[in-house]
C-alpha positions in Angstrom: -2.3 7.4 51.8 0.7 9.2 50.2 0.4 9.4 46.3 3.2 7.3 44.5 4.9 8.1 41.5 3.6 6.5 38.5 5.4 3.2 37.0 7.7 4.4 34.2 9.7 2.4 31.8 13.4 3.0 33.0 16.6 3.0 31.0 18.7 0.0 31.2 21.5 0.6 33.6 25.2 0.6 31.9 26.5 -1.8 34.3 25.4 -5.0 35.5 25.9 -6.5 39.2 25.5 -9.8 37.9 28.1 -9.5 35.2 30.5 -7.7 37.3 31.2 -10.7 39.6 34.7 -12.1 39.6 34.1 -15.8 39.8 33.5 -17.4 36.4 30.0 -17.7 34.7 28.6 -21.3 34.0 28.3 -22.4 30.5 25.1 -21.5 28.8 22.8 -24.0 30.3 19.7 -21.9 30.8 16.5 -23.6 32.1 17.9 -27.1 31.7 15.5 -28.6 33.7 11.9 -29.8 32.7 10.3 -31.4 29.7 11.6 -30.4 26.0 7.7 -29.5 25.6 7.1 -27.2 28.6 10.6 -25.7 28.0 10.0 -25.2 24.4 6.3 -23.5 25.1 7.8 -21.3 27.9 10.6 -20.2 25.4 7.9 -19.3 22.6 5.6 -17.5 25.5 8.8 -15.5 26.4 9.8 -14.4 23.1 6.3 -13.2 22.2 6.4 -11.4 25.4 3.2 -12.7 26.6 4.5 -14.1 30.1 7.3 -15.0 32.1 6.0 -18.6 32.8 4.2 -20.3 35.7 4.4 -17.4 38.1 3.1 -17.9 41.5 3.8 -16.7 45.3 5.7 -19.3 47.3 3.3 -18.7 49.9 0.5 -20.1 47.7 2.8 -23.2 46.6 3.5 -24.3 50.0 1.3 -26.9 51.4 -0.4 -27.9 48.2 -0.8 -31.5 47.2 1.5 -33.0 44.8 0.3 -35.7 42.3 2.7 -37.8 40.2 2.8 -39.0 36.7 0.5 -42.2 37.6 -1.9 -39.8 38.9 -1.5 -40.7 42.5 -0.6 -38.4 45.2 3.0 -37.9 46.4 2.6 -36.0 49.2 2.7 -32.2 49.8 5.2 -29.3 48.9 6.8 -28.6 52.3 9.3 -25.8 51.0 11.1 -24.3 48.5 15.1 -24.0 49.0 16.2 -20.9 47.2 19.4 -18.9 46.7 19.1 -15.2 45.7 22.4 -14.7 44.6 21.8 -16.7 41.6 18.1 -16.2 41.5 17.3 -19.8 41.6 15.1 -22.2 43.3 17.8 -25.0 44.1 15.4 -27.6 44.9 11.7 -28.4 46.0 10.9 -30.3 49.6 7.9 -32.8 49.5 6.6 -34.2 52.7 5.3 -37.8 52.2 3.9 -40.4 54.5 3.3 -40.4 58.2 0.5 -38.9 60.0 1.0 -35.3 60.2 4.7 -34.7 61.0 4.8 -38.0 62.7 6.8 -40.3 60.6 7.0 -38.0 57.9 9.8 -38.2 55.4 10.9 -35.4 53.4 12.6 -35.5 49.9 14.3 -33.2 47.9 13.5 -32.6 43.8 14.4 -30.6 41.3 12.2 -27.7 40.2 11.9 -28.9 36.6 10.3 -32.2 38.2 7.1 -30.2 38.4 4.8 -29.9 35.0 1.9 -27.9 36.0 1.5 -24.9 38.2 -2.0 -23.7 38.0 -3.1 -20.3 39.7 -5.1 -21.0 42.9 -8.9 -19.9 43.1 -9.1 -19.4 46.9 -12.1 -19.7 49.0 -12.4 -18.9 52.7 -9.0 -19.4 53.1 -8.6 -22.8 51.6 -7.3 -23.9 48.3 -9.8 -24.1 45.6 -10.0 -25.7 42.0 -6.3 -26.0 40.4 -4.6 -26.3 43.7 -2.8 -29.6 42.9 0.6 -29.6 41.7 1.7 -32.2 39.3 5.3 -33.8 39.1 6.7 -35.9 36.5 7.6 -38.9 38.8 5.9 -41.6 40.5 6.2 -42.5 44.3 8.9 -45.1 43.6 11.1 -42.7 42.2 10.1 -40.0 44.9 11.0 -42.5 47.8 14.5 -43.2 46.3 15.4 -39.2 46.1 17.8 -37.6 48.3 16.1 -37.1 52.1 15.7 -33.7 53.3 16.9 -34.5 56.9 17.5 -32.4 59.7 21.3 -32.6 59.1 20.9 -30.8 55.9 18.1 -28.2 57.3 20.7 -26.5 59.6 23.1 -23.5 59.2 26.1 -24.2 57.7 24.6 -27.1 55.6 21.9 -25.6 53.7 24.2 -23.8 51.5 26.5 -26.4 50.5 26.2 -27.3 46.8 27.3 -31.2 47.3 23.6 -31.9 48.5 22.1 -29.9 45.5 24.6 -32.0 43.2 23.1 -35.1 44.7 19.6 -34.1 44.0 20.4 -33.2 40.4 22.4 -36.6 39.9 19.6 -38.3 41.1 17.0 -37.1 38.9 19.4 -36.9 35.7 19.5 -33.3 35.2 22.3 -30.9 34.5 23.8 -29.1 37.2 23.6 -25.5 35.6 26.3 -24.1 38.0 28.7 -26.7 37.0 28.7 -26.0 33.2 26.4 -28.9 32.7 28.1 -31.6 34.6 26.8 -33.0 37.9 29.9 -35.2 38.8 31.6 -33.2 42.0 30.9 -30.4 44.6 31.1 -26.9 43.4 31.4 -24.9 46.7 28.8 -23.1 48.7 25.8 -20.8 47.4 25.9 -17.6 49.6 22.4 -16.5 50.1 20.3 -19.5 50.6 16.9 -19.6 52.4 13.8 -21.7 52.9 11.0 -19.9 51.3 9.1 -19.9 54.5 12.0 -18.5 56.5 12.4 -15.8 54.0 8.9 -14.7 53.9 8.8 -12.1 56.8 12.5 -11.6 57.1 13.5 -7.8 57.3 15.3 -5.5 55.0 17.4 -2.9 55.7 19.6 -0.7 53.4 23.3 -0.3 53.8 23.2 2.6 56.6 21.0 0.1 58.5 17.9 1.9 57.9 14.9 -0.2 58.1 13.3 -0.8 54.6 10.7 -3.1 55.4 10.2 -7.0 55.5 9.6 -9.7 52.6 5.9 -10.1 52.3 6.4 -13.0 49.5 8.6 -14.6 46.8 7.4 -14.7 43.4 8.5 -18.0 41.8 8.4 -20.0 38.3 8.7 -23.0 40.0 9.0 -25.4 36.7 11.8 -23.0 35.6 13.6 -23.1 38.9 13.7 -19.4 39.1 12.9 -16.4 41.6 11.3 -13.8 39.7 10.9 -11.3 42.3 11.4 -10.6 46.2 8.3 -8.5 47.4 8.8 -5.9 49.7 6.4 -4.4 52.1 7.9 -0.9 53.0 8.5 -0.2 56.6 5.8 2.1 58.1 8.6 4.7 59.0 9.1 5.3 55.1 5.5 6.6 54.7 5.2 4.6 51.3 1.6 3.2 52.0 0.9 -0.2 51.8 1.8 -0.9 48.2 4.3 -4.0 47.3 7.6 -3.3 45.8 9.3 -5.9 43.6 13.0 -6.4 43.7 15.2 -8.8 41.8 16.5 -11.4 43.9 20.3 -10.5 43.7 19.2 -6.9 44.8 19.6 -8.4 48.3 22.5 -9.8 50.2 22.6 -11.3 53.4 23.4 -9.2 56.6 26.6 -9.7 58.4 24.5 -11.4 61.3 22.5 -13.7 58.8 19.4 -12.7 60.2 18.5 -9.9 57.5 18.8 -8.9 54.2 20.4 -5.8 52.9 19.8 -3.6 49.8 21.6 -0.6 48.6 18.4 1.4 48.1 16.9 4.5 50.4 13.7 5.6 50.9 14.0 8.0 47.8 14.9 5.2 45.4 12.4 2.8 46.8 9.4 5.7 46.3 10.2 5.8 42.7 10.5 2.1 42.1 8.1 -0.2 40.3 5.2 -1.4 42.8 1.7 -2.3 43.0 -1.3 -2.7 45.1 -1.1 -5.5 47.5 -4.5 -6.9 46.4 -3.6 -6.7 42.8 -1.4 -9.7 41.6 -2.0 -9.0 37.8 1.7 -7.9 37.2 3.4 -10.9 38.3 4.0 -12.6 35.1 4.0 -9.4 32.7 7.3 -9.1 31.1 7.1 -5.4 30.7 6.5 -5.1 34.6 9.5 -7.3 35.1 11.7 -5.6 32.7 11.0 -2.4 34.6 11.9 -4.1 37.6 15.2 -5.2 36.7 16.3 -2.2 34.8 15.3 -0.2 37.7 17.7 -1.6 40.0 20.3 -2.0 37.1 20.3 -6.0 37.1 20.3 -8.3 34.1 17.1 -10.2 33.9 17.3 -13.9 33.2 14.5 -13.9 30.7 15.9 -11.3 28.7 19.1 -11.7 26.2 22.4 -11.9 28.1 21.0 -13.2 31.3 23.7 -15.3 33.0 23.8 -18.6 34.8 26.1 -18.2 38.1 28.1 -20.7 40.0 27.8 -21.3 43.7 31.3 -20.2 45.0 33.6 -21.2 48.2 33.3 -18.8 51.0 36.9 -17.4 50.6 36.2 -16.3 46.9 37.0 -12.7 46.5 34.3 -10.8 44.4 33.9 -6.9 43.3 30.8 -5.2 42.6 30.3 -1.9 40.6 30.1 1.3 42.7 26.5 1.7 43.6 24.5 3.9 41.5 23.9 7.6 42.7 20.4 8.7 43.4 18.7 10.7 40.7 
C-alpha cells in the first residue's frame, strides 16, 4: 500500500466558496431545531472544542427503530433527505405501520425532533445496545405529519422547498432558509439526495477523471447537519483503501445528475485529510473537521462566521471564486 502524507494543520483559505455565492444569506438562525437544552449542550461542547455533536454514519442510522416521547415505537428511520449545497439534512423519513413495505406510510419530520443518537454497538451485522433513536413526538403527532409519498419522491419534486416548508410548519420550527419565517415557498434546493442514493454515487473531477465513490455520509442528525461526505478513492489513483473526508459543498451535481463533481485532482486528494476505513474515531473531532474544511477552502458551519444558505430558483445566477492552484 502506498504511504500517504501525514495530516497537517492547514492554513485557512483566504476565500470561501460559500460566502461567494451571489444569492442572499438567510438571517442568523443557526441550529434552530431541537430542544433548548440539547442546543445549549451542543453549543457548549463546540465552544470547548470537544465534539461536533452526535455524529454518526448515515447508513448506521437508516433502519433503526424510532422511539417516541411516550416511549412507544413510532416506526423505523427509512431515509434522510439532504442537500449538499447547504450542508443540511432537510428532513428525515420515518416508515410506520403495515407489514414490511405493504401498507406502510412514510412521514417527513424535521431533524431537530430527534433528541438522542447513541453510537451503535454492532454484533454479527445487527444493531446492538443503544440502537434505538429517540424523537420528541408521539404517535398521534407523527400520524398527522406530511407524508413522504411517491409523488414527492421523484425527480423534479424532491428538491422543491415548498414540501420542506410544510414539514417545518407542521412541527412549528423556523425555516432557516427563509430568515426564520415558514410562511411561503423559497424556490428549490440545488443538490438534494436521499442518503441511501448518495451512498455509492460516483465522484469525478472537473476534467471527468474518476475520483472514487461516496462510501458514506457523516451527519449530526439532531443538528440537521451534514458533517462530511466520505470518499473512497478510485483504484486508478493508487491511494489505497483509506477514506477521505470532504465538506458537503465541495461536491456539485454533474450535468447528467447521476454523478458528483469535485474540483480536485489526484495530487490534491493525496494530501487531503484522511483516515483508515476501519477507524472512525475522527468523525466528531473538531480539530480533524477544521483541517478538512480549511484544506478545501470551505467555511465550517461549526466555526465563527459559518453561514446559512437559502435554496434558490433554477434560473438564479451565482458566481464562484477561481479554483485554488495546486500547491
